[in-house]
ROSE-4610 file (N, C-alpha, C; in Angstrom, 1 decimal, always signed):
// ROSE-4610
residu = [M/M/M/I/I/I/D/D/D/L/L/L/G/G/G/F/F/F/V/V/V/I/I/I/A/A/A/A/A/A/L/L/L/M/M/M/P/P/P/V/V/V/I/I/I/L/L/L/I/I/I/K/K/K/I/I/I/F/F/F/G/G/G/E/E/E/D/D/D/N/N/N/L/L/L/S/S/S/A/A/A/V/V/V/W/W/W/R/R/R/G/G/G/S/S/S/L/L/L/G/G/G/F/F/F/G/G/G/L/L/L/F/F/F/P/P/P/A/A/A/V/V/V/A/A/A/V/V/V/F/F/F/F/F/F/W/W/W/R/R/R/L/L/L/K/K/K/M/M/M/E/E/E/E/E/E/P/P/P/T/T/T/R/R/R/Y/Y/Y/K/K/K/E/E/E/G/G/G/A/A/A/M/M/M/R/R/R/S/S/S/K/K/K/V/V/V/P/P/P/Y/Y/Y/W/W/W/L/L/L/I/I/I/F/F/F/K/K/K/R/R/R/Y/Y/Y/W/W/W/K/K/K/G/G/G/L/L/L/V/V/V/G/G/G/I/I/I/S/S/S/I/I/I/V/V/V/W/W/W/Y/Y/Y/V/V/V/S/S/S/G/G/G]
num = [1/1/1/2/2/2/3/3/3/4/4/4/5/5/5/6/6/6/7/7/7/8/8/8/9/9/9/10/10/10/11/11/11/12/12/12/13/13/13/14/14/14/15/15/15/16/16/16/17/17/17/18/18/18/19/19/19/20/20/20/21/21/21/22/22/22/23/23/23/24/24/24/25/25/25/26/26/26/27/27/27/28/28/28/29/29/29/30/30/30/31/31/31/32/32/32/33/33/33/34/34/34/35/35/35/36/36/36/37/37/37/38/38/38/39/39/39/40/40/40/41/41/41/42/42/42/43/43/43/44/44/44/45/45/45/46/46/46/47/47/47/48/48/48/49/49/49/50/50/50/51/51/51/52/52/52/53/53/53/54/54/54/55/55/55/56/56/56/57/57/57/58/58/58/59/59/59/60/60/60/61/61/61/62/62/62/63/63/63/64/64/64/65/65/65/66/66/66/67/67/67/68/68/68/69/69/69/70/70/70/71/71/71/72/72/72/73/73/73/74/74/74/75/75/75/76/76/76/77/77/77/78/78/78/79/79/79/80/80/80/81/81/81/82/82/82/83/83/83/84/84/84/85/85/85/86/86/86/87/87/87/88/88/88/89/89/89]
x = [+73.0/+72.8/+74.3/+74.9/+75.5/+74.6/+74.3/+73.6/+72.7/+71.9/+70.5/+70.7/+72.2/+72.8/+72.8/+73.8/+73.9/+72.6/+72.2/+70.5/+70.0/+69.8/+69.2/+70.1/+71.2/+72.3/+72.4/+71.7/+71.6/+70.1/+69.2/+67.7/+67.7/+67.9/+68.1/+68.1/+68.7/+69.2/+68.2/+67.7/+66.9/+65.6/+65.2/+63.8/+64.1/+64.8/+65.3/+65.2/+65.7/+65.3/+63.9/+63.2/+62.1/+60.9/+61.6/+61.0/+61.2/+62.7/+63.3/+63.4/+63.3/+63.7/+64.9/+64.9/+66.5/+67.3/+66.9/+67.1/+67.2/+67.2/+67.7/+68.5/+70.2/+70.7/+71.3/+71.7/+72.1/+71.4/+69.9/+69.2/+69.2/+69.6/+69.3/+70.8/+71.6/+73.4/+73.3/+72.5/+72.3/+71.4/+70.5/+69.8/+70.1/+70.8/+71.6/+72.5/+73.0/+74.8/+74.0/+72.7/+71.8/+71.3/+70.5/+70.3/+71.2/+72.5/+73.7/+74.4/+74.2/+74.5/+74.0/+72.5/+71.8/+72.7/+72.3/+72.8/+74.4/+75.1/+76.5/+76.7/+75.6/+75.7/+75.2/+74.2/+73.7/+74.5/+75.3/+76.1/+77.3/+77.5/+78.8/+78.1/+77.2/+76.8/+76.3/+75.8/+75.5/+77.1/+77.8/+79.2/+79.7/+79.5/+80.2/+79.2/+78.7/+77.6/+77.6/+77.9/+78.2/+78.9/+79.5/+80.3/+81.4/+82.4/+83.4/+83.7/+83.9/+83.8/+84.8/+84.9/+85.4/+86.9/+87.3/+88.3/+89.2/+88.5/+89.3/+89.6/+88.9/+89.3/+90.5/+90.9/+91.6/+93.1/+93.1/+94.2/+94.5/+93.8/+94.2/+94.7/+95.7/+97.1/+96.1/+96.5/+95.8/+96.1/+97.5/+97.8/+99.0/+99.7/+101.3/+101.3/+101.3/+101.5/+103.2/+103.6/+104.6/+105.4/+105.0/+105.4/+106.9/+107.6/+109.1/+109.3/+108.1/+108.2/+107.4/+106.5/+105.5/+106.2/+107.4/+107.9/+108.8/+109.7/+110.9/+110.5/+109.0/+108.7/+108.0/+107.8/+106.8/+107.5/+108.5/+109.3/+109.5/+109.9/+109.8/+108.9/+107.5/+106.0/+105.7/+106.4/+106.0/+106.8/+107.7/+109.0/+108.5/+107.8/+107.3/+105.8/+105.2/+103.9/+103.9/+105.1/+105.2/+105.6/+106.7/+107.1/+106.3/+105.7/+104.9/+103.6/+102.9/+102.5/+102.8/+104.5/+104.8/+105.0/+105.5/+105.4/+104.1/+103.5/+101.6/+101.1/+101.8/+101.3/+101.6]
y = [+120.3/+121.0/+119.6/+119.5/+118.7/+117.3/+116.7/+115.1/+115.2/+116.3/+116.3/+116.6/+117.2/+117.2/+116.2/+114.9/+113.8/+113.1/+113.2/+112.2/+112.9/+114.0/+114.7/+114.0/+114.5/+114.0/+112.3/+111.6/+110.2/+110.2/+110.6/+110.1/+111.2/+111.8/+112.6/+111.8/+111.1/+110.2/+109.0/+108.7/+107.5/+108.2/+109.5/+109.8/+110.2/+110.7/+110.9/+109.7/+108.5/+107.1/+107.0/+107.2/+107.0/+107.6/+108.9/+109.5/+109.4/+109.3/+109.2/+107.5/+106.8/+105.3/+105.2/+103.9/+103.4/+103.0/+103.5/+103.4/+104.8/+106.4/+107.3/+108.0/+107.3/+107.7/+109.0/+109.9/+110.8/+111.7/+111.6/+112.7/+113.0/+111.3/+111.7/+111.7/+111.8/+112.1/+114.2/+114.2/+115.7/+116.1/+115.8/+116.4/+116.5/+115.2/+115.0/+116.3/+116.1/+117.3/+118.4/+119.0/+120.2/+120.4/+119.5/+120.2/+120.2/+119.5/+119.8/+121.3/+121.5/+123.0/+124.2/+124.0/+125.1/+125.8/+124.8/+124.8/+125.8/+125.2/+125.7/+127.2/+127.4/+128.5/+129.8/+129.5/+129.8/+130.3/+129.4/+130.3/+130.7/+130.1/+131.0/+132.8/+132.6/+134.0/+135.3/+134.0/+134.5/+135.0/+134.3/+134.4/+136.0/+136.4/+137.6/+138.7/+138.6/+139.9/+140.3/+139.3/+138.8/+140.0/+140.7/+141.8/+140.7/+141.4/+140.9/+141.5/+140.4/+141.3/+141.8/+142.7/+143.8/+143.5/+142.3/+141.7/+141.4/+140.5/+140.4/+141.3/+142.6/+143.9/+144.6/+144.5/+144.9/+143.9/+142.7/+141.9/+141.7/+142.4/+141.7/+142.7/+141.8/+142.2/+143.2/+144.5/+145.4/+145.2/+145.8/+145.4/+145.0/+144.2/+143.8/+142.2/+141.7/+139.9/+139.7/+138.8/+138.5/+137.0/+137.3/+136.1/+135.4/+136.1/+135.3/+135.3/+135.5/+134.8/+133.7/+133.1/+132.3/+131.0/+131.7/+130.7/+129.7/+131.1/+130.5/+129.4/+129.7/+128.6/+127.7/+127.3/+126.0/+125.7/+126.1/+125.5/+124.4/+123.7/+122.1/+121.5/+121.5/+121.1/+121.6/+122.3/+123.2/+122.3/+122.1/+121.6/+119.7/+119.2/+117.8/+117.4/+118.6/+118.4/+118.6/+119.6/+120.1/+118.2/+118.0/+116.6/+115.3/+115.5/+114.7/+114.8/+115.9/+116.0/+116.1/+116.4/+116.0/+114.3/+113.7/+112.3/+111.5/+112.0/+111.0/+112.0/+113.2/+113.7/+113.3]
z = [+110.1/+109.0/+108.3/+108.8/+107.5/+107.3/+108.5/+108.3/+107.4/+107.8/+106.7/+105.2/+104.8/+103.3/+102.8/+103.8/+103.3/+102.9/+104.1/+104.1/+102.6/+102.4/+100.9/+99.8/+100.3/+98.7/+98.7/+99.6/+99.1/+98.3/+99.1/+98.8/+97.7/+96.5/+95.3/+94.0/+94.4/+92.6/+93.0/+94.4/+94.6/+93.8/+94.1/+93.6/+92.3/+91.9/+90.3/+89.6/+89.8/+89.4/+89.4/+90.1/+90.1/+89.3/+88.9/+88.2/+86.3/+86.1/+85.1/+84.7/+85.7/+85.4/+85.1/+85.0/+85.0/+83.6/+82.7/+81.4/+81.0/+81.8/+81.6/+82.7/+82.9/+83.8/+83.7/+82.3/+82.2/+82.6/+82.6/+83.1/+85.2/+85.3/+86.5/+87.0/+86.7/+87.2/+86.8/+86.4/+85.7/+86.6/+87.0/+87.8/+89.0/+89.7/+90.9/+91.0/+90.4/+90.3/+90.0/+89.4/+89.3/+90.5/+91.2/+92.5/+93.9/+93.6/+94.5/+94.6/+92.9/+93.1/+93.5/+93.5/+93.9/+95.5/+96.6/+97.9/+98.0/+97.3/+97.3/+96.4/+95.8/+95.1/+95.9/+96.7/+97.6/+98.6/+99.2/+100.0/+99.3/+98.4/+97.9/+97.8/+97.4/+97.2/+98.2/+99.5/+100.7/+101.5/+100.9/+101.5/+101.0/+99.9/+99.5/+99.5/+100.3/+100.7/+102.1/+102.7/+104.3/+104.9/+105.4/+106.2/+106.6/+106.8/+107.6/+108.8/+110.1/+111.0/+111.7/+112.6/+112.6/+113.3/+114.0/+114.5/+112.9/+112.7/+111.1/+110.3/+110.1/+109.7/+110.2/+111.6/+112.1/+111.8/+111.7/+111.5/+110.2/+109.0/+108.2/+107.0/+106.3/+105.5/+104.4/+104.6/+103.5/+101.8/+101.7/+100.4/+100.2/+101.4/+100.4/+101.6/+100.7/+101.1/+100.8/+102.5/+102.1/+101.4/+100.0/+99.6/+100.0/+100.2/+100.5/+101.6/+102.5/+104.1/+103.8/+103.2/+102.9/+101.9/+100.9/+100.8/+101.4/+101.9/+102.7/+104.2/+104.6/+105.6/+105.0/+103.6/+103.2/+102.0/+101.5/+100.3/+100.3/+101.4/+101.2/+100.6/+101.4/+101.1/+99.6/+99.0/+97.7/+97.1/+97.1/+96.3/+96.0/+97.1/+97.7/+96.9/+96.8/+96.1/+94.6/+94.2/+92.6/+92.0/+93.0/+92.1/+92.3/+93.1/+93.2/+91.8/+92.1/+90.8/+89.7/+88.9/+88.1/+87.4/+88.9/+88.3/+88.4/+88.5/+88.5/+87.3/+87.0/+85.8/+84.4]
């Protein structure tokens, strides 16, 4: 399916250029973006309505997330990324 998506994503601007012409590239860009939005939104809403598997429900955290444990394990990466964002921004 992803290969079909790549082909459609490459052909959609070509089709829209044939429809709108090369003088109206703003409409081609907006049309390409709009057509690409439909599958993503459809999958998003489909995923929201989909029921979680039983195995996931059994092992999922119910209410208390161990944020201290997460920070304790990943603090080096978080500090590194924060420094990179600060320096590049």
